[in-house]
C-alpha positions in Angstrom: 163.5 94.7 59.4 159.8 94.4 59.8 159.5 93.4 56.0 161.2 90.1 56.7 158.7 89.1 59.3 155.8 90.3 56.8 157.4 88.0 54.2 157.8 85.0 56.3 154.2 85.3 57.6 153.2 84.4 54.0 154.4 80.8 54.6 151.4 78.7 55.4 150.8 75.0 55.8 148.4 73.3 53.4 147.4 69.7 53.0 148.0 68.2 49.7 147.4 64.9 47.8 149.4 62.8 45.3 147.6 59.9 43.7 150.3 57.2 44.1 150.1 57.7 47.9 146.3 57.7 48.1 146.0 54.3 49.7 148.5 54.7 52.4 146.2 56.4 54.9 148.5 59.2 55.8 148.1 63.0 55.8 150.3 64.9 53.7 151.1 68.7 54.4 153.4 71.3 52.8 155.0 74.3 54.4 154.9 76.9 51.7 158.1 78.9 52.1 157.8 79.1 48.3 155.1 81.8 49.0 157.5 84.1 50.9 159.0 86.1 47.9 159.8 85.4 44.3 163.4 86.3 44.6 164.2 86.0 48.3 162.6 82.7 48.2 161.9 79.9 50.6 164.8 79.0 53.0 166.9 81.7 51.6 165.4 84.6 53.6 165.6 82.4 56.7 169.3 81.9 56.3 169.9 85.6 55.6 167.7 87.0 58.3 170.2 87.0 61.1 173.2 87.7 58.8 171.5 90.9 57.7 170.7 91.9 61.3 174.3 91.0 62.3 175.5 93.4 59.5 173.3 96.3 60.4 173.9 96.0 64.2 177.6 96.0 63.9 177.6 98.8 61.3 179.5 96.9 58.7 180.1 98.4 55.2 178.8 95.5 53.2 178.3 91.8 52.5 180.3 89.4 50.5 178.9 85.9 49.5 179.4 83.1 47.1 177.4 81.1 44.6 177.3 79.4 41.4 175.8 80.4 38.0 172.4 79.5 38.8 172.6 80.3 42.7 169.3 81.2 44.3 171.3 82.2 47.3 173.0 84.9 45.3 169.6 86.3 44.0 168.2 86.2 47.4 171.2 88.0 48.9 171.1 90.6 46.3 167.4 91.3 46.7 167.6 91.2 50.5 170.6 93.5 50.6 168.9 96.0 48.3 165.8 96.0 50.7 168.2 96.9 53.7 170.5 99.3 51.5 173.6 97.1 52.2 176.3 97.0 49.5 176.8 93.5 48.5 179.3 91.7 46.4 178.8 88.3 44.9 181.6 85.9 44.1 180.6 83.5 41.4 182.0 80.2 40.4 183.2 80.3 36.7 185.5 82.7 35.1 184.0 82.2 31.8 180.7 83.8 32.9 179.6 87.4 33.0 176.6 89.4 34.3 174.5 88.6 31.3 175.2 84.7 31.2 171.6 83.9 32.6 168.5 85.4 34.1 169.7 85.0 37.6 173.2 86.7 37.2 171.5 89.5 35.2 168.9 90.0 37.9 171.5 90.1 40.6 173.3 92.9 38.7 170.0 94.8 38.3 169.6 94.6 42.0 172.9 96.2 42.7 175.1 93.3 43.4 178.7 93.7 42.3 179.7 90.4 40.7 183.3 88.9 40.5 183.8 85.7 38.5 186.4 83.3 39.9 187.9 80.2 38.5 186.8 77.0 40.2 189.8 76.5 42.1 189.8 79.9 43.7 186.2 79.7 44.3 186.5 76.3 46.0 189.2 77.8 48.4 187.0 80.8 49.4 183.5 79.7 49.3 183.4 78.5 53.0 184.6 81.8 54.4 182.6 83.1 57.3 182.7 86.3 59.5 184.1 89.8 59.3 186.9 90.7 56.9 188.6 94.2 56.5 189.3 95.3 52.9 190.7 98.8 52.3 189.7 99.8 55.7 186.2 98.7 55.4 184.5 95.9 57.3 182.6 93.3 55.5 180.5 90.4 56.5 181.5 87.3 54.6 178.6 84.8 54.2 179.6 81.3 52.9 178.1 79.7 49.9 174.4 79.1 50.3 174.2 81.1 53.7 175.7 78.0 55.5 176.7 79.5 58.8 175.3 79.3 62.3 173.3 82.6 61.9 171.6 80.8 59.0 170.7 77.9 61.2 169.2 80.3 63.8 166.9 81.5 61.0 166.0 78.0 59.8 164.9 77.0 63.4 162.0 79.3 62.9 160.5 77.0 60.4 159.5 74.7 63.2 158.5 77.4 65.8 156.1 78.8 63.4 154.0 75.6 63.2 150.8 75.3 65.2 150.8 71.5 64.9 153.3 68.5 65.2 154.2 65.9 62.6 155.6 62.6 62.6 157.9 63.0 59.7 159.3 66.1 58.2 161.2 66.2 54.7 163.5 68.8 53.2 165.8 68.9 50.2 169.4 69.3 51.5 172.2 71.5 49.8 174.5 72.9 52.4 172.6 71.3 55.5 171.9 74.6 57.1 168.2 74.4 56.8 168.2 70.8 57.9 170.3 71.5 60.9 167.8 74.2 62.0 164.8 72.0 61.6 166.4 68.9 63.3 167.4 70.9 66.3 164.0 72.1 66.7 162.0 68.9 66.4 160.0 67.2 69.2 161.9 64.0 70.5 159.7 61.4 68.5 159.7 63.2 65.1 162.1 62.3 62.2 163.6 64.4 59.6 164.0 63.0 56.2 166.9 64.8 54.3 167.5 64.5 50.6 170.9 65.6 49.4 170.8 66.9 45.9 174.5 66.6 45.4 176.2 63.4 44.2 178.4 61.6 46.8 177.3 64.1 49.5 178.2 63.1 53.1 175.4 64.6 55.1 176.7 63.6 58.5 180.2 65.1 57.8 178.8 68.2 56.3 176.3 68.8 59.3 179.1 68.2 61.7 181.3 70.8 60.2 178.7 73.5 60.7 177.2 72.6 64.1 180.2 70.6 65.6 180.6 66.9 66.2 179.0 66.8 69.8 176.0 68.8 68.8 175.6 66.6 65.6 175.5 63.5 67.8 172.5 64.9 69.7 170.3 65.1 66.6 171.8 62.1 64.7 169.0 59.7 65.6 166.3 62.0 64.4 167.7 61.8 60.8 166.7 59.6 57.8 169.2 60.2 55.0 167.9 59.4 51.5 171.1 60.0 49.4 170.3 58.0 46.3 168.1 60.6 44.7 170.4 63.1 43.3 169.6 62.0 39.7 173.3 62.5 38.6 174.3 65.4 40.8 173.5 69.0 41.4 171.1 70.6 39.0 171.1 67.4 36.9 167.8 65.5 36.1 166.5 62.5 34.2 163.2 62.0 32.3 162.0 60.0 35.1 162.4 62.9 37.5 160.8 65.3 35.1 157.9 63.2 34.4 157.3 63.0 38.2 157.5 66.6 38.6 155.2 67.5 35.7 152.7 64.8 37.2 152.9 66.2 40.6 152.6 69.8 39.4 149.4 69.0 37.4 147.7 67.5 40.5 148.5 70.3 43.0 148.3 74.0 43.7 152.0 74.4 44.4 154.9 73.6 42.0 158.2 71.8 42.6 161.3 72.0 40.5 164.2 69.6 39.3 167.1 71.0 41.3 165.9 70.8 44.9 162.0 70.2 45.8 161.5 67.8 43.1 164.2 65.4 44.1 163.1 65.8 47.7 159.6 64.9 47.0 160.3 62.2 44.7 162.5 60.5 47.4 159.7 61.2 50.0 157.2 59.3 47.9 159.4 56.4 47.4 160.2 56.3 51.1 156.6 56.5 52.2 155.5 53.7 49.9 158.3 51.4 51.5 157.1 51.7 55.1 154.0 51.5 57.1 152.8 55.1 57.2 149.3 54.6 58.3 147.8 57.2 60.6 151.0 59.4 60.3 151.3 63.1 59.6 154.1 64.1 57.1 155.1 67.8 56.5 157.1 68.6 53.3 159.0 71.9 53.6 159.1 73.7 50.4 162.3 75.5 50.2 161.4 77.6 47.1 163.7 77.9 44.4 161.3 78.4 41.7 162.7 81.6 40.1 164.6 80.0 37.2 162.2 77.1 36.8 159.5 79.6 35.8 161.6 81.5 33.4 
């Protein structure tokens, strides 16, 4: 699995600017996980790394995982499984869909992922399955939607271990909480992690506790700054204000953000930094990728 190490090594830290923050006297940096791979993008390969390793080491017959119609996790899983020659089955939310419904699902099929389309009730009941299942005398690793399991957390811890410098604030978009758990568990004691849920009415503390356990969550709770008012209507929804911000930011910088995850997180980060005394502080924005569909 040396190819994973080679891909992750592409993630560099760069300093960036954004005009509305120029007078705050802080230094802004970005961890460029978006450079890792076009399809196995950003935090997706990190969440898959140890799941793939587990599958290979235990000689399992394949992988089953879950995602919505525009799931970057499904795309990354399909591409990564192909690299490892692991059969993979994607369970997709929405029985009205098919393999040609959009560019992501079509690409998943091209990469060899077998797709099954579930109604929303069945999907909701199954999407958090985790571990080994036996079907027709074959053993499969079931990875929850978004790669949200403890093996995924272990991969996300490496985001911090790769850094050669420390920062006062770290910021990341939050979907399943897997990435934010890995980062929070790896931070030095004085650092704060700003998390920005992209889902409406999402309870970060409850969801993080479900994955890592209540006692473990209590140990990292004080490191968190939760900005949960920047979902812009809910998952994959946006507003003209958000899109204007994204286009303005993308014009000023050498890396891009998009409206599902990174645009919302960076919008929230900018608003937060303007509201506090940030002088002489260093801030790291963790870019979690997700640009495949945005660029189509």
